[in-house]
N, C-alpha and C positions, 0 to 999 in steps of 0.2 A: 451969787448967793442963793441957796435953796429957799423955795417958798415954804410957808408954814406947813402946808399939806405934805410936801416931800419929807420934811424933817420928822413929822409925826409918824410916817409910815416906815421909814428906813430904820432898821434895827442895828445896822453895823456900817462901818466905813467901807465904801466900794474900793476895790483894788483892780485897776485895769490889767487884764491878762488875756492873752490869746493862747489858749491851750487846746490841743486836739482831744475830743471826747467822742465816745460812741453813745448814741441815744437809742433806747428801746422802749416800746410801748404800743399804744393803740392810737390811731389818728382819729379825726372827727367823724369819719365814716365807719369806725369800728374795726378797721383793718389793722392787723399787727404789722409793725415795721421795726427795722433796725437800720440806722444810718449814721454816717459820720457827720459831725458838726464841730463847732468850736465855741469856746467861751469868749465873751467880750469883756466882762468884768465879773468879779466874785466878791462875796461877803461871807462871814461865818455862817449865815443862815440861808443863803441863796446864791443864785447864779443867773446871769443873762447870757443866753445862747444866740449865736448867729448861724446862718447857713442851714437852718432847719427847712427841709423841703416838704414837710407835711403840715397840714393845718391841724392844730390840736384844740381840744375843748378846754375851757376854763375848769379848774378843779380836778381834772384828770391827773393821775399819777403816772410818771415815767421813771425809768431807771437811767442814770447817767454813769458811764464807765470811764474812769481815768486811770491809765496804767493798769495795775492789778486790783483796783478798788472799784466798788460800786456803791451808789447811794440813791435812795428814793426821793423824788421831788414832786411837788404839786404845781401844776401850771396856774400862775396867777395873772398873767396877761400875755397876749400875743399881738404882733404887729406885722402885717404883710408889707413888704418893701415894694414900692412902686416900680413898675417896669421889670420886675423879676418874679420868679416863682418861689422866692425864699421868704421866710418869716424870721423875725427876732422873737424870742420867747423868754419871759421872766418866770423863774422857778423859785419856789420856796421849799427848803428841806422839810421832809415829813417828820423826821426824828432829829433830835439834837445830839446824837452820839458823836463819835469821832468825826472830825471835819475833813471831808474829802478834798475840797479845793480851797479851803479857807486860808487867808494870809496868816502866816505864823505856824501853820501845821507843817509837819515834817515832809509831807508830800508836795506842798505847794512850792512851785518855782516858776517865776515869770520867765517865759522863754519867747524869743522872737521866732514866731512860726508864721510863714506866709499863709494867706487864705487859700491859695492854690494848693499848697502842700497838704492842707487839712481836708479840703473839700473836693478833691477830684483830680489831682495831678495824675497823669498817665502812669499806670503801674501801681497806684496806691491800692492797698487792699481794703 
């Protein structure tokens, strides 16, 4: 059962989903980057990403690409995973226009995608 703090901060129901995405922005050192990552769960107003290999600053904006769509997000939290060089990143949509990855949108489809296929299988572009 969620605590009072979690309930007051969450604006929508989380939907677990592993979807391949491309992320573009500037990392904490100011260097431009573009890399593959994957979603862990999505809501109508945000997304949690895994397999992010760059440290990001809070409140920075990044672009997330899914299929032929793109959407701007603001970094609201980051967490470095112990024993790896990867981060999980919590993002909040900058604008509330068409929902890119939200449950119920025409583009949203939960797919079984292996982490290896998304983050670095040999031959992956």
